[in-house]
N, C-alpha and C positions, 0 to 999 in steps of 0.2 A: 068634790068642791069646785064651786067656780074659782077662777083666777083671781077676781076682785076679792073674794073673802078668803083665800090663800095669803095675798098680799098683806090685808087687814091684819091677819093673825101674824104672821112673821112682823110685820112691823111693831105691833103690840109685845111682842116678846123680845124686842132688841134690848141689848144690855145697857141703852143709852137713853131707854124709856123714862119721860118724867113721871112717870105714874108707879114708877116701882115701888114695891113695900117691902118686900120679901127680905128679911135678916142676911146681910153680907157674910160670905161663909170665910173661914179662917184662911181658906188656900187663896182665894182671892185676895185679901188684905195682906197676907203675908207676902204675896208675890207683887202685889202692887207696891209695897213699901219699897223691898228688895228693887223694883224696876225704876222708882223715883229716885232712889239713891244713886243708881247707874247712871241715869239721864244726868243728874245733877253733876255728877261725878266727871263724866265725859267733856262737859263743857266749861267745868271748873278746870280741869286740866287744862283744855284747849286754851282756856283764857290766859291762864298764866304761861303756857308753853309758848303762845305767839309772843307775848310782851317780852318774855327771856331771851327767845330766838331773834326778834327785832333788834335788841342790846347786841346779840353775839354776831348779827350780820353787821353791827354798825350802821342802823339805819338812822336817817336823820331825823330831827324833830318834825319835821313836815311828814315824814313816812312813818312815825311812831303814832302820830294823831290820825293819819288816815288809816293805819291799822287798827286803832280804838274804834274808829267811826264806822269802819267797814264791818263791824261784829253788830251793828244794828241797821244799816241801810235796807239789808234782804228782810228783814222781820216785818218793819215799818210796812215794805211794799207787798208782802206774801201773806200778811196774818189774815185779812180779811178772804182772798182766794183760797186760802187752804181750810176756812171753814168751812166753805162750800164742797170741797173734795171730801173732807171729813163726812158731812152730810148725804155726800151723794155714795162714796165708795165704801164707808166704813172707817171707824178707827184704825183697826188693826191693819188693813191694806196701807193705809197713808202713813202710820208711823213706822212700817216695815220699809216702805219706799226710802222715806228721809233717814231711817237708819243705814240702809245701804248706799244711798249716796253720799252721806257723809263721810263712811267710811271710805268710799272711793277718792273723796277730797282730800281726806286725809292721809292717806299711802301718795296721792299726787302730790301733795305738800312736801313729803321727805324727798322729793326727786329735785326741788329747786332749791338754790343757794342764794337769793338775792331778795333784798326787799319788797321789791315791786310785786315779784311770783307772791309773797307773803301777804300781800295788800289784797291781790286777786284771790288767792284761794280763800283768806279770812271772809271775804264779801261773798264767793259763792256758798261757802259753808252759811253763812247767814241766811241765806236764800233757801236752804233747804231745814235750816232748823225748826221754822213753823211747823212743819209736817211732824215731829215729834211732840212740841210741848202743845200745840193746840190739842193733839190728840189725847195727849194725858190731861189737860184742862177739863177737855168735855167730860171725862170719863169721872175725873175726880170732882167735878162742879154735881154731875149727874146723882154721886152716891153720897154727897155732903149732907142733904138733910138726913138720911139715915144714919150717918156715922153722927151727927152731932158736932158742936162745936169743941168738944174735948177732944174727940178722937181725931177732928179734921186737922187739928195742929200737927198730928203726928205724922199726917202723909205730906204736909209743905215742909215740915222741919225735916223730914228725912232726906227732900229734895236740895233744901237749903244747906242741909248738912255735908251732902255730896259736893255742893257748888261752892259753898265759903270755907268750910273748915277742913275737910278730907282733900279736896281738890288743889287746892295750892301745895299742900305737904306732897301729895303723890306725884304731882308735876316734879318738884325738885328730885323724887325718888326716883323717876324715870331716866331725867336728865343725866344725873350722877351715875345711874349703872348702865344706861343704854346710849348716852347722847343725844342730841336733838331730833336727827332723822330718825332713829328707831323709835325715840319716843311718841312720835305721828302715828307710828304704827300701834303703839299701845291705846292710842285715843281710837283709833278704828277699831281695836279689839273691843274695848269698851263698848263702843256702840252695838257690834255685833252680838256680843252677849247679852245685852239688854234684850234683844228680841228673843230669847230661851221664853222670857216670862209674859210677853205681849199676848199670846194666844189666851193664858188666864185672864188677862185684864181686859182685853178691847174687843169690841163688836167686830164681827166677820159680815159683812153684807151679803145675803145670800143672791141669785141672779133674778129671784122672783123680786126681791129688794130692789134691785138695780133697775129691773124693767119697770117696776112701778112708780121709778121718780117722773115727775114732768119734765119736759124737754128744758135745757139749760137756758137759762136767760141772763144778761150781762147784771140785770139789775138784782140777782141774789147776792152778787158780792157785796152790792151797797146795802143790802137790807141790815146789819150790824149798825150801819152810821144812821140809818134812820129810827133804829130802836132808840139810839142814845137820844135823838133829837124829839121823839115823842114819849120817853121815860124819863121823869124829872129826877127822882131817885137813883137812877142809874147815872145820870150825869153827875148827880154829887159823889156817889161812889168811885166813877172814874176820875174826877178829880183829884180825890182824897188817894187814889192809887197813883196818879201821876206825880203829886207832892210826894206821896213815900219812895217813889224810884229817884226823885231828884234830891231826896236827903240822902238814899241808901248811896246813890253813885257820886253825889259831891263829896261825903263824908269819906267813901271807899278809895277815891281817887287823890283827894286833896289832903287829908289829915297828915299822912307821914309826912309829906312836904312841909305843910305846915307845923308840925311837932321839930322839925329839925331845923327850920330857917327861923322860926319865929321863938321857939321853948328851947332851943339847942339840945334836943333829945339826939342819941346814939341811934343809928339807922334801926337797929334790933329792937330796941324801946319803941321807936315809933310804929313800928309793924306789929309789935305788942297791942297797940290801940287798937287796929284792926280786929286782931283775935278776941278782945275781951267784947268789944261790940259784936262780933260774929256769934260768941259762946253765949252771951245774954240772950242774942236774937231767936238762935236756936232753940234755947232753953227754954224762953218763953212760950213759942210754938207749940212744944211738947207739954209743957205744963201749965198753961195758964186758960185754955180753953174752956175749961168747966165753969171758971168765974163768969163766963159772958153769959151763961143760962143763969146764974146764980144773982149776978148784978144786974141783968138786964142790959140790952144791947147799947141803949143811948149812954149809961154810965160807964160802960164798956169803951164805948169810942171816945167819951170824953175823957178819961182817964189816960187812954193812948196819945191822944192829940195833945193833952197838957203835959204829958213826960215829952213828947216830940217837941214840942214848943218851947219848953224848959231847956232842955239839952242844945237844941239849937241856938238860943239866946246866948247860953253859957259858952258854947264854941266861939261864938261869934265875939263875945267882949270880954273873956278873962284875961288876966294878966299873969296869973301864976300857973305855972307849968302842971302841978299835982291836980289841978282842978279839970285836966282833959281825961284822966281816968273815970272820975264818977259821972262826967259828961258823956263820955263814950258808952258808959254802961246803962244810962239812962237813955240814950238814943236807940240803943239795941231792944231795952226792955218797951219802949214805946211803939218802935215799929212792929215787934210781935204781936203785941195787943191789936195794933191797927190792923196787920195782917189777917188774924183772924176774924175780926169784925167784917172787915171788906169781903173775904172769902163768903161767909155766909149771905152777905147782901148780894153777891155776885149769883150764888145758888139759888136765892129767892127768887130774882128777876129770870133766871134760866127756867124755872119752875114755872112762873107766869107766861112764858114767852117759849124760847129753845132754848136748848143748851148749845148748839152748833152755830147760833148767833151770839151766845155771851164769851164763848171760850176765844176767840177770834179778837172780841175786844179786850179782852184781858192780855191776851199776848201784844195787841196794839199799844195799850197806855204806858207800858212798863218801858219798852227803849224809847218812847217818846219825853217820859219823862229824863230819862238817863240823855238823850241829846239837849232837852230844856236845860238840865243841870250842868253840862259843859259849857253851855251858852253864859250861864249867869256865872260859872268860874273864870271865863275867859274877860267879860264885863268887869266883874269885881277885881278880879285879880290884876288885871293892868291898871284901872282906876283908883281902888281904895286899898288894896292889900288882899291877898289870898283870905285872911281870916273872916273879914267881912262878908264874904260869900255866904256863910251861914245866916247872916241877917233876913235877906228879903225871903227865903224859905221861913225862916221863923214867924215873921210877921204873916206869912201866907196862913200857916197850921194856925196861927192863933185866930185868925179870922174864920177860918172853919171850925173852929173850937166853938165859938160864941153862935155860930149857923146851926151848928148841930143841936145845940141846947134852945135856940129860939125857932126852930124850923118845925112847924106842925105837922107838914107836909111827909116830913123825913122821917119824924116821931112816929106818926101813923103807919109807916112803912116797915120799920124795924119793929114796932110794937106787934103787927100783925105777924112778922117773921119770926119773932120769940113765941106768939102764940101757937102757930101751927109747928113748930119744931117740939115744943112740949107735948102738945097732943100726939104725935107721930112717935116720939119716944116713950110716952104712955100705953100707946097702943103696940108698941113692940113688945114690953113688958108683960102685959096681959095674955 
C-alpha cells in the first residue's frame, strides 16, 4: 500500500477524528471518568495545599497574591502551543509528558521551605498543566456529540467533583496525616496514577502519522485565535465562558471574606457557602444534561443565564445573611446549566473545524476569566466594598441573556447543533 494511503487510513482511524460515529465502549467511558476525577483531584489538592502551605510559611500578602496569580500565568502562555503539540504528537504522549513533569515539580516543591520557592514552583506547574487538560478537553469534545448533553455532564461533573468537592478535603487529610512536604509527594502520586488510564482514553500517534504532518509553522499556534476572529458563535461562547469563570472565581475567592466581614458569619459557616455552591454545581452537571435536549438549547441557555444573573444581583444587594444560602445555590445551578450548554457548543465548533483548535481556546478562556475576576475584585473592593464586586458581572450576564434571546445568528447555530445531536442519537438507537 502506498505511504500516502497508509497515512490517510491511520489518520481516519484516530480516536480524535471528528467523524467518529461508533458507540463508546464501557471500558473507555469508565476509564475516562476515573481519569478526569483523578485529574481534577490532583489540581484540587494542589490548589488548596499551596494556599495552606503559603500561610504555614508565613507568606506576605504580596507573596500569597503571587502564588494565586502564578497558577494561571503558564496556562495563559502555553494553552495555544500545547494545542499544536496535541495535534502533532497525539494526546497520549502530551498528557504523559505533562503528568511526569508535574510529578517531578511536586517532588521538588517538597524540598524547599520558603514562600518565594513556592511561587516559582507554582508558576512552573502552571506551564505544564495545559499538557494534561488540553489533552483531556480534546478527547472530551471529540466524543461529546456521541454522548449527548445528558452524559456529557457526567464527564465534566467527575472532573469538577475531584477539583471542587473531594480535592480540598483530601488536601486537609494529607496535611494532617503526612505534613506539608510529604503531601506534595501524594499529589505527585495522583498525577502518576492517572497515567494508568491514559492509554485507554487517549490517542497515540503512529510514526506514519507523525511523518505525515506538514512542517511546523509558527502561525499554527495562532490558528485558534484566527478561528475566534472568524467564527461569530464561537466568540459568543468564549465570552460566556469568560463570564462564567469570572463568576466562579470571584465567588470562590471572596464570598468567605464577605460572609465573615459583612454578615458576621463564623469561619466554618462561611466555608459552607462554597460547599453548597459546589454541590449544586456538580449535581447539576450530573443531573440536568438531558433537559438541554428536551427544552432546546436556547431555552437552556436562557434559564442558566437568568439564574446566574439573579444570583449575582442577590449577592451584590443582599442585606440579610440568610439570603446568601439560596443565592449560592442558585449560582451553582445556573453555572452548571451554562457549563453543559457551552460545552455542547464548543464541541459543535470543533466538529465544524478541528478539535485541536478548540480545546486550547477552552483552556485559555478560563484562566483569562480568573484574572479578570481578580481585577474586578481589586477595583470594587478598594472603591465600593467587596460585596459590590458581583454587580458588574450580574449586569454583564443580564446583557448576554438579552443577546442570546434576540440573536438570530446564534439561534441558528444552536438550533443546528440540537438537530445534529438528535439525528446522531437516533442513528445510534437504530
